[in-house]
C-alpha positions, 0 to 999 in steps of 0.5 A, a space after each residue: 662854810 658849806 658842810 659838803 665843802 668842809 667834808 671835801 676839803 678837810 685834810 690832815 695837816 702836819 705844820 702849824 702857824 704859831 697864831 693863837 686860836 681865837 677863844 670864840 672859835 675854840 668854844 664853837 669847836 668844843 660845843 660841836 663835841 658836846 652836842 655829838 650823839 652817843 649811844 643811849 645818850 650816855 656821853 662817855 667822852 672827855 676832852 682835854 684841851 691843852 694850850 700851855 706850851 710846856 704841857 704841849 711839849 710834854 705830850 711829845 713823850 707820848 708822841 715824839 713828833 714836835 710838829 703837833 706840839 707846835 700848834 697852839 692847841 692840842 686836844 686829847 679825846 678820852 673814853 670812860 668805858 664804865 659809863 658807856 652803853 653796852 650792846 647785848 653782845 657785850 660790845 662797849 660803845 665808848 670808842 664809837 661815841 668818842 670817835 663820833 665826838 672827835 669827828 665833830 671836833 675835826 669837822 668843826 675846826 675845818 669849818 672855822 678855817 683851822 687845821 687838825 690831824 687825827 693822831 692815834 699812834 701814841 704811847 697811852 701810858 706816857 699820855 696818861 702821865 703827861 695829862 694826869 688822867 685818872 683810872 677809868 679814863 682811856 686816851 683814844 686820840 689827839 689832834 693839834 688845832 691851829 692855822 695850817 702852815 702848809 698846803 694840804 696834800 691831795 688824797 685818793 679815795 676808793 670809788 663809791 662802788 667799792 665801799 657802799 653795798 646796796 641791800 646786801 654784800 
């Protein structure tokens, strides 16, 4: 699929078919995560791939929407802040690095004909418990991955002139 077409057509989907995701598609999506850039190539990212139905259902303790656990795959993106590059003003780039890799995942899934929905509104303590995350690993985002069972919603974006500033603000 053409890259710009992927960018233009990717949408957040909240209803999924039970059709399994083919292993080769899932591996390509995960490879897109692996090759994502990170600050100083520190790669402070971890991705937990959940395919077991019981484990997916346990995630609803952290995010109480059944629709996302109904997808055949849920992926949780985590940061390891102690491994991240830190800018001179002490800004830790773990969140940025995970976000870049997560967006690679979302776009790769779209290119494979799969749907996703970026989820950040979850209870991190409950997610930590459900996934058995060790100390030092921070969950940042989750997404279901599967075949869409709804038409994507249209969205409105600001005009380019409102978000792009040339030379100076």
